N, C-alpha and C positions, 0 to 999 in steps of 0.2 A: 702210192708211197715211193715207188721206184723213180717216178718222174720228179717228185720233190727232191729226192736225193741227188738226182742228176742235175737238177736246176741249181741246188746249193753248191755242188762241186764245180759247176760252170761259172758260178759267181762267188767263188770262195773268198776273193779279196773284199768284195762288198760286205759279205756276212761277217768276215773277220773284223773289219772296221766298225760295223754296226755293233758287234758284240763288245768291242773295246770301248766304244762310246757309252754303252749302257753301264759297263763296269766303272768307267771313269766318272760317270755321273754320280753313282752311289759313293765312290771313293772321295770325290772332291767337292761336289755341289750339294748333295742332299743334306738338308737341315742347316745350311750355313746361315739361315735367317733366324735360327731358334735360340741363339745365345748372344749376349751383349759383347761389345768390344772389350778386349782385355787390356789392362795396364801391363807394361808400360808402352811398348812400341806400337801396338795396334791402335789404341785410342789416340796416341800422339799423331801418327801418320795420317789416319783418317780425318782427324780434326784439321790438319793442315790441308788435306785435299778438299775438304768441305769449304774452308776459307778461300782457297784458290778458285773453286767452282763458283762460289757466291760473289767474289770480288771481280772475277773475270781477268785477274792479273795472273797470266799463265807463265810468267818468267821468274818472279821473285817469290821465294818461299817464306812463310811466316809461321811461327809457333807462339801461341799465346800473345799475339799482337806484336811480336818482336821478330827481327830478321832471323832466318834459319839458313845458314850456309854450310850445313854439314853434308847434304846429299844433293845429287843432280835430280832432274825433274821427271824422268820417264815414268816412274811409279805413279807420281801424282797426276800426270797427264792421263795415264790409264784409268785412274780412279775417276777423274772428271769425265772421261768418255763414258764410263759406266753410269755415272750419275745422269748424264745427258740421255743415254740410251734408254734407261728405265724411268727417267723423269722424276726421280726421287733419290734421297740420300738416306739409306738404311744400312743395317749390318749386312744384309744380303747383297746390296749393290756395291758395298765396299769390298766384300770378299769375292765377288764374282770375277774381277780381273785376275786375282792371284790364282783362283781355281782354273781359269783359262790358261794361264802361264804354266801351271803344273800339267795340265792336259797336253799342251803343246810339246813340252819336254818329253812326255811319255810317247807321243806319236812320232817325234823325231827319232827316238831310240828304236821304235818299231820299224820305221822306214829304213833306217841305217841297217839294222839287223836283217831285215827281209832282203834288202838289196845285196848285201855282201854274203850272207850265209843261207838263211831260209826263212820262210814265213813263221814256222814254229819257233825258231830262235828269236825272231823279232817280237813275237807275242810274249814269250817267256821273259825276255829282257825288259820289255815295257811294263809288264805286270810286277816284276821285281822292283823296278823303280817306283811304280805307283804305290806299292805297299811297304816301302821302306819307311820306318817309323818317323824319322825326322823330316824327310821329304814330304810325307803325307801330312804331318802336322802343319808344316809351314806353307803347304799348298792350300790350306784352309784358314790361313792366318794372314790378315791384311797388313803385311810388312814388305820391305824392299827385297829381301834376300832371294825369294823365289823368282823375282823379275830378272835379277842378275843370273841366277842359275839357268833359267830358261834361255836367255839370250846367249850365254856362254855355251850351253848344250847345242843350240842350233848352229852357232859358229863352228864348233868343233866337229859336229856331224858333217857339215858341208866341207870343212877342211879335210876330214878323213876321206870323204867321197871323191876328192880330187885324185886319189890313188886307185879308184875303182871304176871310174867312168871313162867313156871314150874320149880321145884326145880333143875332139872338137866341142865337147861339153865341159871340159875342165874350166874354161874361163867363167862359165856361169856359176860353178861351184865356188871358185875363188871369189867372185864378186859377192855372192851371198855370204861367204865367210867374212868379208870385210864389212858388209852391211850389218850383220848381227854382232860383230865385234864393236862396231860403233854404237849400236843400241845398248850393248852391255856396258860401255863407258857411261852412257847417259843413264843407265840404271844404277850404277854404284861406283863410278870413277875408275881408279887405277886397276883394280882386279879385272875389270872388263876388258882391259887391253892386255895385261900381262898373261893371264891364263891362256887365252886362245893363241896369241902370238908366240908366247914362250913354248907352249906345247907343240905347235906346228914347227917351230925352229928345231927342237930336239928330234921330232919325227923326221924332218928332212935330213938331219945329220945322220940318223940311223939308216935312212933309206938311200943315202948318198945322192940326193937330188937337190941339194941346197940351192944350186943355181936357178932352179925352176921358180923359186920364190920371187926372183927378180926379173922374170920375163915381163917386158913392158905391158903386154895385154892383160897380165894379172896384176902386177905391182902398181903401175901408174893409175889405171882405172880404179883398182881396188882402193888405193889411198885417197883418190878423189872422192869416192863414195864414203869412205871412213871419215875423212875430215869434213865432208859436207854434212854429215850427221852430227858429229861431235863439236865442231868449232863454233857454229852460230850462237848457241846458247851461252857458251863460255865467254865468247868475245863480248856479247851484249851485257852479260853480268859484270865483266871487268870494266866495261865503259860506264855502267851505271853506278857500281858500288866499289870501284877501286879507291883505296887499297884494302878496304875491309874484306871484300870478297877474296882477294888474293891471300891475305893473312889467315882468314878463317878456313876457307874451302880448301885451298891448295896446301898451305904450310901446316896448319893445325890438323885438319881432318883427313889429309892424305899422307903427307910426309911424316909428321909427328906420330900419327896413328900407327904407321908401319914400324917406325924406329922405336916407338915406345915413349910415352909421355906421362909424367906424373899427374899432369892436369887432366888428361883423358882417362888414365887408369886402365882397368881391365887387363892387366898384365897376367899372363899365365905361362906355365912351363912349356918347353918345346914339345913334349909328348901329349899336350892337352887334346889335340885333335885325334890322336890314336884312341884315347879313351872315349871321345865323343862318338867316333864311328862304331865303337863296340855296342852302344845302345842305339845310335842313329840308324844303323843298317839292319836292325832287328826286323823280321825274324831270319834274315838270310845270312847274317854275319857268321854264325857258327859253322854253317856248311862251307862257306867260302874260305873261312880261316882254317878249317880242318883240312880241306883239300890243299890249300897253300902250304901248310906245315907238312902234309904228306909229300908234296912235290919237293920241298926242301930236303926232306929225309932221303927221298929216292933220287934226288938230283935230276928231276924230270921237268926242267923248265924249257919253255919255248923261247929260243933266242934267234933262230933262223926262220924267217917268214917264207916258207916254201909253198904255201897256198893262201887263199884269201882269208880263211878262218884264222890261221896262225898270224897273218899280217895284222888283222884287226885286233887280236889279243895282245900283240906286242905294242901296237899303237895305244890301246887302252891302258896297258901297264905303264907306258911312258907318261901318259897324261895323268894317271892316278898319282904316280910318284912325284911329278913336277908340281901338281896342284897341292898335294900334301906338304911338300917342302916349302912352297911359296907361303901358304897360310901359317905353317908352323914357325917359319923364320920371323914372322911379324911379332913384335912384342905385345901388341894389342890383340886380344883374342876374345871372341864370343862364340858360343856354340853354333849360332846361325851362319857364321861366315863360311863354314866348310861345305855348305849345301851344294855347290857346283860339283863336288866329287861324286855324289851319289849316282848320277846318270852313267858315269863311266864305270863305277863299281857294278852297276846293273848289267853292263855289257859283259864284264868278267863273270858275274854270278849267273847270267844267262847261259854262258858257255858251259859252266859246270852242271847246271840243272838240266840243260838240254841233253848233255851226255848221260847224265844220271837217269833221266826219264826214258830216253830212246834206246840207250845201249847198256844200261845197268852199270855204267862206269862209276867209280868212286863209291859204289853202294855200301861197302863195309864201313868206309869212313863217314859218309853222310848219315847212314843209319844210326850211328852212335849219337850224332847231334840231334837226330829226330827223337831218339829215346830220352836224351837229356832235356830237350825243350818240352816234350810230352810229359815227362815226369814232373818238371817244374810247374807246368800248367795244372796238372792233376792235384799236386800238393797245394798250389795257390788257390785252386777252386774249392778244395775241402777246407782250407784255412779260412777262406772268406765266409763259409757257412757259419763259422763259430766266432765271428768278430765280436758279438756281444759279450763273450767271455773274457776277452783280453783288451778291448779298446774302450776308452772312456765313453760314457753314454752319449755325450754331445757329438763326439767325432763319429761314433757309430750311426747316429742320426743323420749326420752330414752326408755319409756315403750310402745311405739306405736306398736312394733312388737308382744308383748305378749298380748295386750289388747283384740283382737278378740277372741282368745282361752279362756282367762279368763272370759270374759263377757258371752260367750256362755255356758261354763261349769257351771258357778255360777248360771245363770238364769235357765237353763234347770234342773240342779240337785236340786236347791232350790224348784222350782215349782213341779217337779216330786215327791220328797220325801214327801212334804206336802200333795200332792194329794193321794199318796199311803198310807200314815198314815190315811187319812180320810176314805178310802175304805178298810182299814185293809189288805192291801197287803204287809205284813211285809217282805217277801222274796225279793220283789221288792225294798224296801228301802235299804236292805243290798246290793243288786246288784248295786243300784244307787251309793252308796258310793264307792264300789269297782271300778266301771267304771270311776267315777269322778277322783279317785286317779290314776288309770291306765292311763287315757288320759293325766292327768296333768303331770305324770312322763314321759310317752313315748314322748310326743310332747311339753311339757312345760319346761322341765329341761334345755335344751340348751338355750331356750329363756331367762329364769331367770338368768342363769349364764352370758350370754352375756350382760344383763342389768348391772349386778354387775361389769363386766370388764370395762364398760365405765367410771367408777369412778376412774380410775388410772391404772388398770392392763393392759389395752390395750396399754397405753403409754409404760409401762415397756417391754411388749412382743415385741413391735415394735422396741424399742431402743436396746433390746437384739439381734434382727435380724440384725439391722444396724451394731452393734459391731461385730457380727459374720462375716458379709459380708466384713467388712473392717479390720478384724483381730485386733480388739482393745480390750483392757481390760476395765473393768468397775469399777468405784468407786461410791458408794452411799453416798451422803453427808447428814449426820444427820438423817438417817433412816436405818432400817434393816429388816430382816425377809421377804424380798420379793424374794422368792426362784424361782419364774418364770424366773428371770434373769439367774439363774444357768441353768435351764432346756433348755431354748430357746437360750441362748448364746452358751452353749455346747462347752466350750473351755477348754484348759488345765490349764489355769491360774484361780485362785480363784477370786470370786467377793469380793471387799473390801467394807465391811459395816461399814461406819464411823459414827455410831450413836452418838458418843460423840465428833465428830470433831468440831474444831473451825475454824476461818477464816484463821489462819496460816496453819492448816492441809489442807484446801481447796487449798491454794496457792501451797502447795507441790504436791498435786494430779494433779492439772492443769499443773504443770511443768513436769510431767512424760511423757516419750515418749510413743506414741501409746496408749493413755489412754483417755477414755471418762469419764465424771462425770455427774451423774444424780442429779438434785436438784429439790426439791419441789418448785413450783411457789410461794407459800405463804412465803417461806423462803428467797426469793431474796430481799435483802434490799440494802441500799445505799452502804454498805461496799462491798457486793458481786458485785454490778454493777461497782465498780471502778476497779475490776480485769480485766485482759486481757484474754478474751476468745471469741470463736466463738460459736454461737448457731447452732448446727447441726440439731436439730429437736425440736419442741415444741408440747406437747400434752395438754390434758385437765387439768392434775394435775402436771405433771412433765415436765422438760426441759432437753434436752441432750446437753451438751456443751463440747468443747475441748479447752485446753489452747493455747494461742498464744505465741510461743517461741520468 
C-alpha cells in the first residue's frame, strides 16, 4: 500500500489528468447519443454540416438548399471531421466535437491555474467551469457557441501566460494567442477578434507594457498567423459570392447584429447578461457573488498585483468586465452569446473555493449560500414527490421518467451539503456540487431533452420519418424554424416554411403532388376544416395532412 501511495505521489500529474478525463467524460460525453437533435439551432447546424459532408463543398454553407451566410465555417468543418472519423452521421457524432471543445476549455483552465498558482487551484477552477450550468449544457449541444468559447479561452490563456513564462518562451505564447484568435474568428466572426485582443489590450495598459504588444517577433509573426487562418476563406467567399456575401455576412450578420436590427431582432436590455449569468453560473454563482459583495462592503479588492495569484485575479477581472461590457453593448442578444465569460469566471470562482477549502476563508459568507442552496434543493425535492397533487395529469406524466433521478439528487445533495457545512468539511461541499452536476449531466440530460420533445418536436420528427418513408415533400403551414424536419426528413427537396401563408396558400400546397402539410392543431379553424384533405397522423401539437385531389 505504501508503494502504491508513493507511486501515485510520484506521478501526481498523470493521475490528476486521468481523473479529470474520467470526470469530463461523464460530464460532456456520456449518453450524448441517447436523445434527438433539438430545434432550433442544433438540428439546423447539424443539417448544414451533413449537407457539407455529403456534397464535399467545404466552403459555401447551405440551409434548406439555400445559401447561408450568417456564420463562418469552423464549427461545420469540425462536424465533418467527426463524421469522417466515425464514418457515420448520428446525434453522437454531431455532438462529439462540441464535447471535445468543452473538454479543451476545461483543460486549458487547469493548465493555466496549475502553471500560475497550484495544481489544486487548477483542478478546482477546471471543475467549476465544467459544472457551470450553461457551459455544461452547451458543451453537449451541437451549436457554434462552445467553439467560439473554446478558441477564445485558449487564446486568452496563452495571452495571460505571456506574463508568467520565461522571456525566451514568450514568443510561443504570443503566436499561440494569435493562432487561437484566428480560429475564434473562423468560429463566429467579430467576437473572436474583439474579446481576446480587447482583453489583452486593457491588460497591457494595466501592466504598463503596452509596447510589448508591438515587438516584431510577436506582432509581425502573430498577425501573419492570424491572417493566414482568417483571410483565405473570407477572400474565397467574397470572390465567389460578392456582393451577396458582403451584404449578408459582413453587413447584416456582423455590423447590423451588433448595432441592432429590426430585421434580425433579438434585442434585449443592457443588463440581460447579468441575469443570464445568475442561472448560467449555477451552482457557483451564489458563493462568488456573496464573496464579491463581502469584498465591496469591506473594501477589500485586489488592485495591486504583488504576486502571481493577485496578478491572475486582476487579469481575470479585466477580462470578465470587458467581455460582459462587449456583449452587453450589442443590441442583439441571445443567452448563448455570453458563453466565453464562464472560463474566466471559473478562474475567479476557483480562487474563492481554493481559499475556502484550504484555509477556511470566506467560510461564514459561503456557508450561508450553502444553506440557501441546500434548503432550496430539499424543498424542491420534497415538492417533486407530490407533483400529482398540483400538476395536470398529462404534465405529471411527461416528467415522470425524470422525477426519480431529480428527487434523489436534490434531497441527497441538499442534505449532504448542509451537513458538511455544519461540520466544516468544505472540500466535501465542493465535491457534492460537482457530483450533483455530473450525475445530472450524465444521466439527466437525455431525460430533460425528451420531456421537451413531448411538446411538439416528437410530432415533427415522426412526421419527417413518415414523409421520408413515403417519399413526400413537406410544407409547414404558418410556422418556421423547425429544422428537425430537415435533418430527419433527409431529402433532396427543401422544406417549405410558410410562416406568412394564408388559406389560399394552404389550398395550393394541399393540391401539390406528393406533398404533406403540417398544421398546428390550434390553427385548425372552420376555414381549414372546409378544405379537402386526409389526416395522415395526429400528434400532441401538430397534425399531418395530405390534400384530396
